[in-house]
C-alpha positions in Angstrom: -58.9 51.6 -290.2 -60.3 48.9 -288.0 -59.2 45.2 -288.2 -61.6 42.9 -290.0 -63.9 40.9 -287.8 -62.7 37.3 -287.5 -64.6 34.5 -285.9 -62.4 31.5 -285.1 -63.8 28.2 -286.3 -64.3 25.6 -283.6 -63.3 22.8 -286.0 -59.8 24.3 -286.2 -59.3 24.3 -282.5 -61.6 22.1 -280.3 -60.6 24.1 -277.2 -61.1 27.5 -278.7 -63.6 30.1 -277.2 -65.6 32.0 -279.8 -64.8 35.8 -279.6 -66.1 38.6 -281.7 -62.9 40.3 -282.5 -59.2 39.5 -282.8 -57.3 41.5 -280.3 -55.5 44.5 -281.8 -52.1 43.3 -280.6 -52.5 39.9 -282.4 -50.3 40.1 -285.5 -48.0 37.6 -287.3 -44.8 39.4 -286.4 -45.6 39.6 -282.7 -46.7 36.0 -282.7 -43.5 34.8 -284.4 -41.4 36.9 -282.1 -42.9 35.2 -279.0 -42.7 31.8 -280.6 -39.0 32.3 -281.5 -38.2 33.6 -278.0 -39.8 30.5 -276.5 -37.8 28.2 -278.8 -34.6 30.1 -278.1 -35.1 29.8 -274.4 -35.8 26.1 -274.8 -32.6 25.7 -276.9 -30.6 27.5 -274.2 -32.0 25.2 -271.6 -31.2 22.0 -273.6 -27.8 23.3 -274.6 -26.9 24.0 -271.0 -28.0 20.4 -270.2 -25.9 19.1 -273.1 -22.8 21.1 -272.0 -23.1 20.0 -268.4 -23.7 16.4 -269.4 -20.6 16.5 -271.7 -18.5 17.9 -268.9 -19.6 15.1 -266.6 -18.9 12.5 -269.4 -15.4 14.0 -270.0 -14.6 13.7 -266.3 -15.8 10.1 -266.2 -13.6 9.3 -269.2 -10.5 10.8 -267.5 -11.2 9.3 -264.1 -12.5 5.9 -265.3 -10.6 5.3 -268.5 -7.6 7.6 -268.9 -5.7 9.1 -265.9 -7.4 6.7 -263.4 -6.0 3.5 -265.1 -2.7 5.4 -265.5 -2.5 5.8 -261.8 -3.1 2.1 -261.3 -0.4 1.3 -263.8 2.1 3.5 -262.1 1.3 2.2 -258.6 1.7 -1.3 -259.9 5.1 -0.2 -261.3 6.2 1.2 -257.9 5.2 -2.0 -256.2 6.9 -4.3 -258.7 10.1 -2.3 -258.6 10.3 -2.4 -254.8 9.4 -6.1 -254.7 12.0 -6.9 -257.3 14.6 -5.2 -255.2 13.3 -7.1 -252.1 13.9 -10.4 -253.9 17.5 -9.5 -254.9 18.3 -8.5 -251.3 16.7 -11.8 -250.1 18.8 -13.9 -252.5 22.0 -12.1 -251.3 21.0 -12.5 -247.6 20.2 -16.3 -247.9 23.3 -17.3 -249.8 23.5 -21.1 -250.1 21.9 -22.0 -246.8 18.2 -22.2 -247.8 17.9 -23.4 -251.5 14.1 -23.6 -251.3 13.6 -20.0 -250.0 16.3 -18.8 -252.5 14.5 -20.6 -255.3 11.2 -18.9 -254.4 12.9 -15.5 -254.3 14.5 -16.1 -257.7 11.1 -17.1 -259.2 9.5 -14.0 -257.7 12.2 -11.8 -259.0 11.7 -13.2 -262.5 7.9 -12.6 -262.2 8.5 -9.0 -261.0 10.8 -8.3 -263.9 8.0 -9.3 -266.3 5.5 -7.1 -264.4 7.8 -4.1 -264.5 8.2 -4.4 -268.3 4.4 -4.7 -268.7 3.7 -1.8 -266.3 6.2 0.4 -268.1 4.7 -0.4 -271.5 1.2 0.2 -270.3 2.1 3.5 -268.6 3.9 4.6 -271.8 0.8 3.7 -273.8 -1.6 5.5 -271.5 0.6 8.6 -271.4 -0.5 9.3 -275.0 0.7 12.7 -276.1 1.8 13.9 -272.7 5.5 14.5 -273.5 6.5 15.1 -269.8 5.1 11.8 -268.7 6.5 9.9 -271.6 10.0 11.4 -270.9 9.7 10.4 -267.2 8.6 6.8 -268.2 11.5 6.5 -270.6 13.9 7.7 -267.9 12.5 5.0 -265.6 13.1 2.5 -268.4 16.7 3.6 -268.8 17.4 3.6 -265.0 15.8 0.2 -264.6 18.2 -1.2 -267.2 21.1 0.1 -265.1 19.6 -1.4 -262.0 19.2 -4.8 -263.6 22.9 -4.7 -264.6 24.0 -3.8 -261.1 21.7 -6.4 -259.5 23.0 -9.1 -261.9 26.5 -8.2 -260.9 25.8 -8.6 -257.2 24.0 -11.9 -257.8 26.9 -13.2 -259.9 29.4 -12.2 -257.2 27.1 -14.0 -254.6 27.0 -17.1 -256.7 30.8 -17.2 -257.1 31.3 -16.6 -253.3 28.9 -19.4 -252.3 28.6 -18.1 -248.7 26.1 -19.2 -245.9 23.2 -17.0 -244.9 24.0 -13.7 -243.2 27.7 -13.7 -244.3 27.6 -11.9 -247.6 31.2 -10.8 -248.5 31.9 -7.0 -248.6 32.1 -7.0 -252.4 28.6 -8.5 -252.7 27.2 -6.0 -250.2 28.9 -3.1 -252.0 27.6 -4.2 -255.4 24.1 -4.4 -254.0 24.3 -1.0 -252.2 24.9 0.6 -255.6 21.8 -1.1 -257.0 19.7 -0.4 -253.9 20.7 3.2 -253.9 19.7 3.5 -257.6 16.4 1.9 -256.8 15.5 4.0 -253.7 17.2 7.2 -254.9 15.9 7.4 -258.4 13.6 4.6 -259.6 11.1 4.6 -256.8 10.8 8.4 -256.6 10.3 8.7 -260.3 7.6 6.1 -260.4 6.0 7.7 -257.3 6.0 11.1 -259.1 4.2 9.5 -262.0 1.5 8.3 -259.7 1.1 11.8 -258.2 1.0 13.5 -261.6 -1.8 11.3 -262.8 -3.6 11.7 -259.5 -3.4 15.4 -260.1 -4.9 15.0 -263.6 -7.8 13.1 -262.1 -8.3 15.7 -259.4 -8.2 18.6 -261.9 -10.7 16.8 -264.2 -13.0 16.2 -261.3 -12.8 19.8 -260.2 -13.5 21.1 -263.7 -16.5 18.8 -264.0 -17.8 19.9 -260.6 -17.5 23.6 -261.6 -19.2 23.0 -264.9 -21.9 20.9 -263.4 -22.5 23.5 -260.7 -22.7 26.2 -263.4 -24.8 23.9 -265.5 -27.3 23.4 -262.7 -27.7 27.1 -262.3 -27.9 27.9 -266.0 -30.3 25.0 -266.7 -32.6 26.2 -263.9 -32.6 29.8 -265.0 -33.0 28.9 -268.7 -35.7 26.4 -267.9 -37.7 29.0 -265.9 -37.3 31.5 -268.8 -38.4 28.8 -271.3 -41.5 28.1 -269.2 -42.2 31.8 -268.9 -41.9 32.2 -272.6 -44.3 29.4 -273.3 -46.8 30.8 -270.8 -46.3 34.2 -272.3 -47.1 32.8 -275.8 -50.1 30.9 -274.4 -51.4 34.1 -272.8 -50.9 36.0 -276.1 -52.9 33.4 -278.0 -55.7 33.5 -275.3 -55.9 37.3 -275.4 -55.3 37.9 -279.0 -57.1 35.0 -280.6 -59.5 33.8 -278.0 -57.8 30.5 -277.4 -57.8 29.7 -273.7 -55.7 26.5 -274.2 -53.5 25.5 -277.1 -53.0 21.7 -277.2 -49.5 21.9 -278.9 -48.2 24.5 -276.5 -49.6 22.5 -273.5 -47.6 19.5 -274.7 -44.5 21.7 -275.3 -44.8 23.1 -271.8 -45.2 19.6 -270.3 -42.2 18.3 -272.1 -40.2 21.4 -271.0 -41.2 20.8 -267.4 -40.3 17.1 -267.8 -36.8 17.8 -269.2 -36.1 20.6 -266.8 -36.9 18.4 -263.8 -35.2 15.3 -265.3 -32.2 17.3 -266.3 -31.7 18.8 -262.9 -32.2 15.4 -261.3 -29.7 13.7 -263.7 -27.1 16.4 -263.2 -27.5 16.2 -259.4 -27.3 12.4 -259.5 -24.3 12.6 -261.8 -22.5 14.9 -259.4 -23.2 12.6 -256.5 -22.0 9.6 -258.5 -18.8 11.4 -259.5 -18.2 12.4 -255.9 -18.7 8.9 -254.7 -16.5 7.4 -257.4 -13.8 10.0 -256.9 -13.7 10.6 -253.1 -15.0 7.3 -251.6 -13.7 5.1 -254.4 -10.7 6.5 -256.3 -9.0 8.6 -253.6 -9.2 5.9 -251.0 -8.2 3.1 -253.4 -5.3 5.3 -254.5 -4.1 5.9 -251.0 -4.2 2.2 -250.3 -2.4 1.4 -253.5 0.3 3.8 -252.5 0.3 2.4 -249.0 0.8 -1.1 -250.5 3.7 0.1 -252.5 5.3 2.0 -249.6 4.7 -1.1 -247.4 6.6 -3.2 -249.8 9.5 -0.7 -249.8 9.3 -1.0 -246.0 9.8 -4.7 -246.2 12.8 -4.1 -248.4 14.3 -2.1 -245.6 13.8 -5.0 -243.3 15.7 -7.3 -245.7 18.4 -4.7 -246.1 18.7 -4.4 -242.3 19.6 -8.1 -242.1 21.9 -8.0 -245.1 24.0 -4.9 -244.5 25.1 -4.5 -240.9 27.1 -1.4 -241.6 23.9 0.4 -242.7 21.5 -1.2 -240.3 20.8 2.1 -238.5 20.1 3.8 -241.8 17.7 1.2 -242.9 16.0 1.3 -239.5 15.5 5.0 -239.9 14.2 4.8 -243.4 11.7 2.1 -242.3 10.5 4.4 -239.5 10.0 7.2 -242.0 7.9 4.9 -244.2 5.9 3.7 -241.2 5.1 7.3 -240.4 4.0 7.9 -244.0 1.7 4.9 -243.7 0.1 5.9 -240.4 1.5 8.9 -238.5 2.0 8.8 -234.7 3.8 11.4 -232.7 7.0 9.4 -232.0 10.8 9.8 -232.1 11.8 6.2 -232.9 10.4 2.8 -233.8 9.9 1.5 -230.3 7.9 4.6 -229.3 6.0 4.5 -232.6 4.8 0.9 -231.9 3.8 1.8 -228.3 1.7 4.7 -229.4 0.2 2.8 -232.3 -0.9 0.1 -230.0 -2.3 2.6 -227.5 -4.3 4.5 -230.2 -5.8 1.4 -231.6 -6.4 -0.5 -228.3 -9.9 0.9 -227.8 -12.1 -0.3 -230.7 -14.4 2.2 -232.3 -16.0 2.3 -235.7 -12.7 2.8 -237.4 -9.1 3.2 -236.1 -8.4 6.8 -235.1 -6.8 8.7 -238.0 -3.8 10.9 -237.4 -2.8 11.1 -241.0 -1.1 8.8 -243.5 -1.8 6.7 -246.5 -3.4 3.9 -244.5 -5.7 6.2 -242.6 -6.9 7.8 -245.8 -8.4 4.4 -246.8 -9.9 3.4 -243.5 -13.7 3.0 -243.4 -16.3 1.7 -241.1 -15.9 -1.9 -242.1 -14.4 -5.2 -240.8 -11.8 -5.1 -243.6 -10.5 -1.9 -242.0 -9.8 -3.5 -238.6 -8.4 -6.6 -240.3 -5.9 -4.4 -242.1 -5.1 -2.3 -239.0 -4.5 -5.4 -236.9 -2.3 -6.9 -239.7 -0.2 -3.7 -239.7 0.3 -3.8 -236.0 1.3 -7.5 -236.3 3.8 -6.5 -239.0 5.3 -3.8 -236.7 5.5 -6.4 -233.8 7.3 -8.9 -236.2 9.7 -6.1 -237.1 10.5 -5.6 -233.4 11.1 -9.4 -232.9 13.3 -9.4 -236.0 15.6 -6.7 -234.5 16.0 -8.6 -231.2 17.9 -11.2 -233.2 16.4 -14.5 -232.1 16.9 -17.3 -234.6 18.8 -17.5 -237.9 18.6 -14.7 -240.5 16.4 -17.0 -242.6 14.0 -17.6 -239.7 13.9 -13.9 -238.8 13.2 -13.0 -242.4 10.6 -15.7 -242.7 8.7 -14.4 -239.7 8.7 -10.9 -241.0 7.6 -12.1 -244.5 4.7 -14.1 -243.0 3.5 -11.0 -241.2 3.9 -8.9 -244.3 2.0 -11.3 -246.5 -0.9 -11.3 -244.1 -0.9 -7.5 -244.0 -0.6 -7.3 -247.8 -3.7 -9.6 -248.2 -5.7 -7.5 -245.7 -4.7 -4.3 -247.5 -5.8 -5.8 -250.9 -9.2 -6.7 -249.4 -9.7 -3.2 -248.1 -8.6 -1.7 -251.4 -11.1 -4.0 -253.3 -13.9 -2.4 -251.3 -13.0 1.1 -252.5 -12.4 -0.1 -256.1 -15.9 -1.6 -256.1 -17.3 1.7 -255.1 -15.2 3.4 -257.7 -16.3 1.1 -260.6 -19.9 1.3 -259.5 -19.9 5.1 -259.5 -18.3 5.3 -262.9 -20.7 2.8 -264.4 -23.8 4.5 -263.0 -22.6 7.9 -264.0 -21.9 6.8 -267.6 -25.2 5.0 -267.9 -27.2 8.0 -266.7 -25.4 10.4 -269.0 -25.7 8.1 -272.0 -29.4 7.5 -271.6 -30.2 11.2 -271.0 -27.8 12.7 -273.6 -29.3 10.6 -276.4 -32.7 12.2 -275.9 -31.7 15.8 -275.9 -31.6 16.4 -279.8 -35.0 14.7 -280.1 -36.4 16.8 -277.3 -35.2 20.0 -279.0 -36.8 19.1 -282.4 -40.0 18.0 -280.7 -40.3 21.1 -278.6 -39.7 23.4 -281.6 -42.2 21.5 -283.6 -44.9 21.6 -280.9 -44.3 25.4 -280.5 -44.6 26.3 -284.1 -47.4 23.8 -284.7 -49.3 25.6 -281.9 -49.1 29.0 -283.7 -49.6 27.8 -287.3 -53.4 27.8 -287.2 -53.4 31.3 -285.9 -51.0 32.5 -288.6 -53.4 31.0 -291.3 -56.1 33.3 -289.9 -54.3 36.3 -291.3 -54.2 35.0 -294.9 
C-alpha cells in the first residue's frame, strides 16, 4: 500500500520546498533514531569537554592551592631551621666581644623560632589526610624540640663561661656539635624530604592533567566531528524525506556545536599552555630557587661553624663545597678550583650564565635579575675565600661573609619573585578560563538538545 500524499505547508516552515511526496524512508522511528544519535554525539562531545576541564581544574587546585603552598611552607621551614642554627653558632662564636652583633643574632634566633613553629603548623594543616607527611612533620616537631634543648644548653654554657670571640671553651663547642649534628643530620634532611614529596605530588598532578587534557583534546575533536556529521545526516534526512532543504533549528544547533567545538579545543589548548607556563616556567624554577635559598643558608651555617670549631674546620669546608656544587655545579676537586672555574665560566657575558646543573642554574632566565644573582653568588664565594685567609678578627671575617650573603640572598629573592609572578599569573588565567567555560557547558547541552528536537517536531506532527 502506498504512503498517503502529503504536501508540507509553507506556513509551518518558511524555508521548506514544496514536494509532491514524502520520501519512503521518512518515518518517525528513523527520524527519532537520527535525532537521538545526534544528541548523544553532542553529549559525548560536551562530556569530554567537561571531563578535560575538570582534570585541568583539579591540577590547578593541587598546584596552586594544595601541594604548591605545601612546598612553599616546607622550604620556608628548611630555611628557618638552618638560619636558627646559624644564629646559635654566631652567638657562640662572638662570645662577649660584640654585644651589638650578639644582640642582633639573639633577636634573629627568636624570630626564626617563631617562624619554625608557624611553618610546622602550616605544613601539618596542609598535609590534610596524608598520614606519611603528617608523621614526618610530627617527627620534625619532636626532633626540633630536642635541638632547642641542646642549643639552650650550649648557650647557657657560653653565658657562664663569658669568653671573648673565637675562644669558645671545649664544653661549649661540644654541646653545640651535638645540636648541629642533629640539625644537619636529621632536621634538615627531613624537611628537605617534605619539600621533595610535595614537589612530586605537584609533578604527578601536572602529568595526570596533561595526559587527560591530551586525551580530552582528541576525544573532543572526534566526538565533535561525529556530532557535526550526525547533525548534517539529520539535516539531509529531512531534506530528502520531507523536502526541507534547511531546518532553522538544526542550523542553529550545528552553529552552536561548531562554536563549542572550536571554543572548547581552544580553551583546552590555552589551559594546557597556562599550566605548562605555571608549572615549568613558574613553579619549577621558583621551587629550585627556594631550595637554593635554603641550601645557601645552610652553606652560611658552615661558614660560621668553620670559624667556631677549629677541630672540624676541614669537615665544614668540605660540606660547604658540597653545597656549592649542589647550587651550581662545576667540575672541580676543591673550593679554590671551584671558584676559579666558576669565574671562568661566567666571565663572558651571554644571555644567561652557562648552566652545568644545580639549583641556581634551574632558575636562571634571560633577565637582569639572573645576572645580579649570579654576580652576588660569585661575590659570596670570594668573601668565603677571604674569610679563610684569616685577615681581621672572627667578628670582622664573619661580618664580611654575612654582608655578601645578605646581598646574595636579596638578589636570589628578586629572581624567585619573577618566577612566582609567572606561576601566579598562570594559575589565575587557567582558573578563570576553566570557570567561565565550564559554567556554560550544561546550558549548551540543554540548548543543543532542545534545538535538535525542536527541528524534528514539525515533521513528526505530519504523521499524525
